[in-house]
C-alpha positions as CSV (number, residue, x, y, z in Angstrom):
1,X,56.9,-10.2,-27.7
2,X,57.2,-9.0,-24.1
3,X,55.6,-5.7,-25.1
4,X,52.8,-7.6,-26.9
5,X,52.2,-9.7,-23.8
6,X,52.2,-6.6,-21.6
7,X,49.7,-4.9,-23.8
8,X,47.6,-8.0,-23.8
9,X,47.7,-8.1,-20.0
10,X,46.7,-4.4,-19.7
11,X,43.8,-5.0,-22.2
12,X,42.6,-8.0,-20.2
13,X,42.7,-6.1,-16.9
14,X,40.8,-3.1,-18.5
15,X,38.2,-5.4,-20.0
16,X,37.8,-7.1,-16.6
17,X,37.3,-3.8,-14.9
18,X,34.7,-2.8,-17.5
19,X,33.0,-6.2,-17.2
20,X,33.0,-5.9,-13.4
21,X,31.4,-2.5,-13.6
22,X,28.9,-3.8,-16.0
23,X,28.0,-6.7,-13.7
24,X,27.6,-4.4,-10.8
25,X,25.9,-1.3,-12.2
26,X,24.4,-2.7,-15.4
27,X,23.7,-6.2,-14.3
28,X,20.0,-5.5,-14.5
29,X,18.9,-6.8,-17.9
30,X,16.2,-4.4,-19.2
31,X,15.0,-6.9,-21.8
32,X,13.8,-9.3,-19.2
33,X,10.1,-9.8,-18.6
34,X,8.4,-7.7,-16.0
35,X,7.0,-9.9,-13.3
36,X,3.7,-8.1,-12.3
37,X,2.6,-8.5,-8.7
38,X,-0.9,-7.6,-7.6
39,X,-3.2,-8.1,-4.7
40,X,-6.1,-10.5,-4.5
41,X,-9.6,-9.5,-5.6
42,X,-11.5,-7.9,-2.7
43,X,-8.3,-6.2,-1.5
44,X,-8.9,-2.5,-0.8
45,X,-5.4,-1.7,-2.0
46,X,-6.1,-3.4,-5.3
47,X,-9.6,-1.8,-5.6
48,X,-8.1,1.7,-5.1
49,X,-5.1,1.0,-7.3
50,X,-7.0,-0.3,-10.4
51,X,-9.5,2.6,-10.2
52,X,-6.9,5.3,-9.8
53,X,-4.5,3.9,-12.5
54,X,-7.4,3.3,-14.9
55,X,-7.3,-0.5,-15.1
56,X,-11.1,-0.7,-14.5
57,X,-12.9,-0.7,-17.8
58,X,-16.5,-1.2,-18.9
59,X,-17.5,-4.3,-20.8
60,X,-20.1,-4.5,-23.6
61,X,-22.8,-4.7,-20.9
62,X,-21.7,-1.6,-19.1
63,X,-20.3,-3.6,-16.2
64,X,-17.0,-2.5,-14.6
65,X,-14.2,-5.1,-15.2
66,X,-10.8,-5.3,-13.6
67,X,-8.3,-5.7,-16.5
68,X,-5.3,-6.6,-14.4
69,X,-2.8,-8.7,-16.4
70,X,-4.0,-12.3,-16.2
71,X,-0.3,-13.5,-15.8
72,X,0.1,-11.3,-12.7
73,X,1.3,-12.9,-9.5
74,X,-1.5,-12.6,-6.9
75,X,-0.5,-12.0,-3.3
76,X,-2.9,-11.7,-0.4
77,X,-1.1,-9.3,1.9
78,X,1.1,-6.2,1.9
79,X,4.0,-8.2,3.4
80,X,3.7,-10.9,0.7
81,X,3.9,-8.3,-2.1
82,X,7.0,-6.7,-0.5
83,X,8.7,-10.1,0.0
84,X,8.0,-11.1,-3.6
85,X,9.4,-7.8,-5.0
86,X,12.4,-7.8,-2.6
87,X,13.4,-11.2,-3.9
88,X,12.9,-10.6,-7.6
89,X,15.0,-8.1,-9.6
90,X,12.4,-7.9,-12.4
91,X,9.1,-7.6,-10.4
92,X,6.9,-4.6,-9.7
93,X,4.2,-4.3,-7.0
94,X,2.1,-1.8,-5.0
95,X,1.7,-1.4,-1.3
96,X,0.5,1.0,1.3
97,X,3.0,3.9,1.7
98,X,2.9,3.5,5.4
99,X,4.3,0.0,5.1
100,X,7.2,0.9,2.9
101,X,10.7,0.0,4.1
102,X,14.2,-0.3,2.6
103,X,13.8,-3.8,1.4
104,X,12.2,-2.4,-1.8
105,X,12.3,0.9,-3.7
106,X,9.4,3.2,-4.4
107,X,9.4,4.8,-7.8
108,X,8.1,8.3,-8.6
109,X,4.9,8.5,-10.6
110,X,5.0,11.3,-13.2
111,X,8.0,12.7,-11.5
112,X,6.4,12.9,-8.0
113,X,7.5,11.0,-5.0
114,X,5.1,9.2,-2.7
115,X,5.3,11.3,0.4
116,X,2.8,12.6,3.0
117,X,3.3,16.1,1.8
118,X,2.7,15.3,-1.9
119,X,-0.4,13.3,-0.9
120,X,-1.8,16.2,1.1
121,X,-1.1,18.6,-1.7
122,X,-2.7,16.3,-4.3
123,X,0.4,16.2,-6.5
124,X,0.9,12.4,-5.9
125,X,-2.1,10.9,-7.6
126,X,-2.0,7.3,-6.4
127,X,-3.6,7.8,-3.0
128,X,-6.7,6.6,-1.1
129,X,-8.6,7.0,2.2
130,X,-8.4,4.6,5.2
131,X,-11.9,4.1,6.3
132,X,-13.5,2.6,9.4
133,X,-17.1,1.5,9.3
134,X,-19.6,0.2,11.8
135,X,-23.3,-0.8,11.9
136,X,-25.7,0.9,14.2
137,X,-24.6,2.1,17.6
138,X,-21.1,1.1,18.9
139,X,-20.6,-0.2,22.4
140,X,-19.3,2.4,24.9
141,X,-15.7,1.1,24.7
142,X,-15.7,0.8,20.9
143,X,-17.1,4.3,20.6
144,X,-14.4,5.6,23.0
145,X,-11.7,3.9,20.9
146,X,-13.0,5.5,17.8
147,X,-13.1,8.9,19.6
148,X,-9.4,8.4,20.5
149,X,-8.5,7.6,16.8
150,X,-10.2,10.8,15.6
151,X,-8.7,12.9,18.4
152,X,-5.5,15.0,18.1
153,X,-3.6,12.3,20.0
154,X,-4.9,9.6,17.7
155,X,-4.1,11.7,14.6
156,X,-0.6,12.2,15.9
157,X,-0.1,8.5,15.8
158,X,-1.4,8.6,12.2
159,X,1.2,11.2,11.3
160,X,4.0,9.5,13.2
161,X,3.4,6.3,11.2
162,X,3.9,8.1,7.9
163,X,0.3,8.7,6.9
164,X,-1.7,11.9,6.3
165,X,-4.0,13.1,9.1
166,X,-7.7,12.9,8.3
167,X,-8.2,16.1,10.4
168,X,-5.7,18.9,11.0
169,X,-7.8,20.4,13.8
170,X,-8.9,17.3,15.6
171,X,-10.2,17.7,19.2
172,X,-8.2,16.6,22.2
173,X,-9.1,13.2,23.6
174,X,-10.7,13.2,26.9
175,X,-11.3,9.9,28.6
176,X,-14.6,9.7,30.5
177,X,-13.9,7.2,33.3
178,X,-12.1,3.9,32.7
179,X,-13.1,1.3,30.2
180,X,-12.8,-2.4,29.9
181,X,-14.0,-5.1,27.5
182,X,-13.1,-6.2,24.0
183,X,-13.3,-4.4,20.7
184,X,-13.0,-6.5,17.5
185,X,-11.6,-4.6,14.5
186,X,-11.4,-6.5,11.2
187,X,-10.5,-5.8,7.6
188,X,-7.8,-4.3,5.4
189,X,-4.3,-5.6,5.7
190,X,-3.0,-2.2,4.7
191,X,-4.9,-0.5,7.6
192,X,-3.8,-3.2,10.1
193,X,-0.3,-1.8,10.9
194,X,-1.7,1.6,11.6
195,X,-4.6,0.1,13.7
196,X,-2.0,-1.9,15.7
197,X,-0.2,1.4,16.6
198,X,-3.5,3.1,17.5
199,X,-4.6,0.2,19.7
200,X,-1.2,0.2,21.4
201,X,-1.5,3.9,22.2
202,X,-5.1,3.5,23.4
203,X,-4.3,0.6,25.7
204,X,-1.7,2.7,27.5
205,X,-4.6,4.8,28.6
206,X,-7.0,1.9,29.1
207,X,-5.0,-1.2,30.0
208,X,-8.2,-3.2,30.7
209,X,-9.4,-3.0,27.2
210,X,-8.6,-5.7,24.7
211,X,-8.5,-4.8,21.0
212,X,-8.6,-7.8,18.7
213,X,-7.4,-6.9,15.2
214,X,-8.2,-9.3,12.4
215,X,-6.3,-8.7,9.2
216,X,-8.8,-10.2,6.6
217,X,-9.0,-7.7,3.7
218,X,-11.3,-4.7,3.1
219,X,-14.3,-6.6,1.7
220,X,-14.2,-9.2,4.4
221,X,-13.9,-6.4,7.0
222,X,-17.0,-4.7,5.7
223,X,-18.9,-8.0,5.6
224,X,-17.9,-8.6,9.3
225,X,-19.1,-5.2,10.3
226,X,-22.4,-5.8,8.5
227,X,-22.8,-9.2,10.0
228,X,-21.9,-8.0,13.5
229,X,-18.9,-10.3,14.0
230,X,-16.7,-7.3,14.2
231,X,-17.4,-4.0,16.0
232,X,-15.5,-2.0,13.4
233,X,-14.5,-2.8,9.9
234,X,-11.4,-1.5,8.1
235,X,-11.2,-0.6,4.4
236,X,-8.3,0.9,2.4
237,X,-10.7,2.2,-0.2
238,X,-14.0,4.0,-0.6
239,X,-17.0,2.0,0.5
240,X,-19.3,0.5,-2.1
241,X,-22.9,1.7,-2.3
242,X,-24.1,-1.6,-0.9
243,X,-21.8,-1.2,2.1
244,X,-22.8,2.4,2.7
245,X,-26.5,1.3,2.8
246,X,-25.8,-0.6,6.0
247,X,-22.8,1.0,7.6
248,X,-21.6,4.3,8.9
249,X,-18.1,5.2,7.8
250,X,-15.4,7.6,8.9
251,X,-12.0,8.5,7.3
252,X,-9.2,8.1,9.8
253,X,-6.2,8.8,7.5
254,X,-5.1,9.3,3.9
255,X,-2.5,6.9,2.4
256,X,-0.5,6.8,-0.7
257,X,-0.1,3.6,-2.7
258,X,3.6,3.2,-3.3
259,X,4.6,1.5,-6.5
260,X,7.6,-0.6,-5.7
261,X,10.4,-2.3,-7.5
262,X,13.5,-4.3,-6.5
263,X,16.4,-2.3,-5.1
264,X,18.5,-3.5,-8.0
265,X,16.2,-2.0,-10.6
266,X,17.6,1.3,-12.0
267,X,14.1,2.6,-12.8
268,X,13.3,5.7,-10.7
269,X,10.2,7.1,-12.4
270,X,7.2,5.8,-14.2
271,X,4.4,7.7,-15.9
272,X,0.9,6.8,-14.8
273,X,0.3,5.7,-18.4
274,X,3.3,3.3,-18.3
275,X,2.1,1.9,-15.0
276,X,-1.4,1.3,-16.5
277,X,0.2,-0.5,-19.5
278,X,2.4,-2.7,-17.3
279,X,-0.6,-3.8,-15.2
280,X,-2.7,-4.5,-18.2
281,X,0.0,-6.6,-19.8
282,X,0.6,-4.2,-22.7
283,X,4.2,-3.4,-21.6
284,X,6.0,-6.7,-20.7
285,X,9.7,-5.8,-20.4
286,X,11.6,-3.0,-18.7
287,X,13.3,-2.0,-22.0
288,X,9.9,-0.8,-23.3
289,X,9.7,2.0,-20.6
290,X,10.3,5.3,-22.2
């Protein structure tokens, strides 16, 4: 009897250990529904993502239609997407690579990590340009700020923030006199963090200049530039033909779009085809990922 009870105790302990391991390492339930998180319509990140991944399709009239899953959770900023994914084991989202931190996990796409090196080499396919755009001639101070951004000093800020330089052989910045006044920059929430760092570096050289950054989204930023309510618009996508008809644009950096999941999700890699299927609602649970 004692031997039986001893064996029973050992069995119970072993099963408890196995169960504990299961709860810790296998607690993620792959058969649960994938909670798809996307950006709002008009977001440059969404525009670039759906185009690159192939979620844009033509309807019967030849018009391009965004086929993002209708049950997707829509968030209106990079931070909102990250917060949602960080708080939900079963969610997936996409953000600017430069905004990535350890609250979430970036997955590989077709076995390639989202890094500056892989974006520059072209091996990481989910990437896009950061554009600035303006209408007509800029004010002296706005032009000087743009010159700084495109200089070797400005491009070093770009690299230090985890993005890819738009120009490897950028000229050195040379300030001509001192500047004062206000520069209004409006647009993409993805470009905003980089723009804040660029403004900070510029203001060290020109403390009398005020740079007002409005994080309103790419489409709103282009509209502000066209209407003249902003000196410079920011877009995290290529400009549309209607925008190019009125604005001059310049690429200031290249950025990867990181596909993110919760840190508890064991998934490390997704194919581009799987990613497309998830965002079109064709794959709805993690267990369907091959």
